[in-house]
C-alpha positions in Angstrom: 0.2 0.0 0.1 1.1 3.4 -0.6 2.4 5.5 2.1 -0.3 8.3 1.8 -2.9 5.5 1.6 -1.4 4.2 4.9 -1.8 7.6 6.6 -5.5 7.9 5.3 -6.2 4.3 6.5 -5.0 5.4 10.0 -7.4 8.3 10.1 -10.2 6.3 8.8 -9.9 3.4 11.1 -8.6 5.2 14.2 -10.1 8.4 14.4 -9.9 8.6 18.1 -6.2 7.9 18.0 -5.1 9.9 15.1 -6.1 13.5 14.4 -2.9 14.8 13.1 -0.4 13.6 10.8 2.4 13.6 13.3 0.5 11.2 15.3 0.3 8.8 12.4 4.1 9.3 11.5 5.2 8.5 15.3 3.1 5.3 15.3 4.6 4.3 11.9 8.0 4.9 12.3 8.7 5.5 16.2 6.6 3.4 18.2 7.9 0.0 18.9 5.5 -3.2 18.5 3.0 -1.1 16.3 1.4 -4.0 14.3 3.3 -3.4 11.2 6.2 -4.9 9.6 8.2 -4.3 6.3 7.1 -6.2 3.6 8.5 -5.6 -0.1 9.7 -2.0 0.9 6.4 -0.9 2.6 5.3 -1.0 6.1 2.1 -3.4 6.2 -0.4 -3.6 8.9 -2.4 -7.1 9.3 -5.4 -6.2 7.3 -7.4 -9.1 9.1 -7.6 -6.9 12.3 -9.4 -4.1 10.3 -13.1 -4.3 10.0 -14.5 -2.4 6.8 -17.6 -1.2 8.9 -15.4 0.7 11.3 -14.2 2.7 8.4 -15.5 6.2 8.7 -14.8 8.1 5.2 -17.0 10.9 5.4 -14.7 12.5 8.0 -12.4 14.3 5.5 -8.7 15.3 6.1 -7.3 18.7 5.9 -4.8 18.4 3.0 -1.7 20.4 2.6 -0.7 22.2 -0.6 1.0 19.0 -1.9 -2.4 17.0 -1.2 -0.8 15.3 2.1 -3.3 14.6 4.9 -2.0 16.5 7.7 -5.2 16.7 10.2 -8.9 15.8 10.4 -11.5 18.3 9.7 -13.7 17.1 12.2 -13.0 15.5 15.8 -15.7 13.0 16.3 -14.3 12.6 20.0 -14.3 16.1 21.0 -16.6 15.5 24.0 -14.1 12.6 25.1 -11.1 15.0 24.7 -12.9 17.7 26.6 -13.4 15.0 29.3 -9.7 13.8 29.2 -8.6 17.4 29.3 -10.5 18.1 32.6 -9.1 14.8 34.1 -5.4 15.0 33.0 -4.8 18.5 31.7 -4.1 20.0 28.2 -0.6 18.4 28.1 -2.4 14.7 27.9 -3.9 15.9 24.5 -1.1 17.4 22.7 0.9 15.0 20.3 4.0 13.8 21.6 7.0 11.7 20.3 7.5 7.9 21.4 11.3 7.5 22.3 13.3 6.7 19.4 15.2 3.2 19.9 18.0 2.6 17.5 17.7 -1.2 17.2 13.9 -1.4 17.1 12.2 1.7 15.9 11.2 1.6 12.0 12.8 4.9 11.4 16.1 3.6 12.2 15.5 0.1 10.6 14.1 0.1 7.2 14.9 -2.3 4.4 17.1 -1.5 1.6 14.4 -2.2 -1.0 12.4 0.7 0.5 9.8 2.1 -1.6 10.4 5.8 -2.6 7.2 6.9 -1.0 8.1 5.5 2.3 11.5 6.9 2.2 10.1 10.2 2.0 7.7 9.4 5.0 10.9 8.9 7.0 12.7 11.9 5.8 9.7 13.7 6.8 9.4 12.3 10.2 13.0 13.0 10.8 12.6 16.6 9.9 9.5 16.8 12.3 11.7 15.0 14.9 14.9 17.5 14.4 12.6 20.4 14.5 11.1 19.2 18.0 14.8 18.9 19.1 14.8 15.2 19.1 18.1 13.3 18.0 17.3 10.6 15.6 20.0 7.7 15.4 21.1 6.6 12.0 19.6 3.8 10.1 20.8 0.6 11.6 
């Protein structure tokens, strides 16, 4: 599956987890044990764990000038997020980065036959990490 299709799939299937592009990039490339694995140069999720009726396609993403999905237009869990904010404070709702582990995080461990769109996703993620003053180890 193409990289941008995977981003859109995360928005469609898991709107409570992913409202911003950075959250999906973090899940794909930083989080270890994320349910994805490299196959033929692409990160692939076991499709058997997805149910078609859980997809919510009418919640369209906000696109950047290049047509990349960067954020959801509508947060269907606004009330839940308000409750979380009351319980845990605003810091809990802000996107954060999972710690990078050189030997395990996909941002450091990708195959030599990685597809160009997936490599561009890693480059995008590294730029965002550096912008947030997070060091990224070299590819293992």
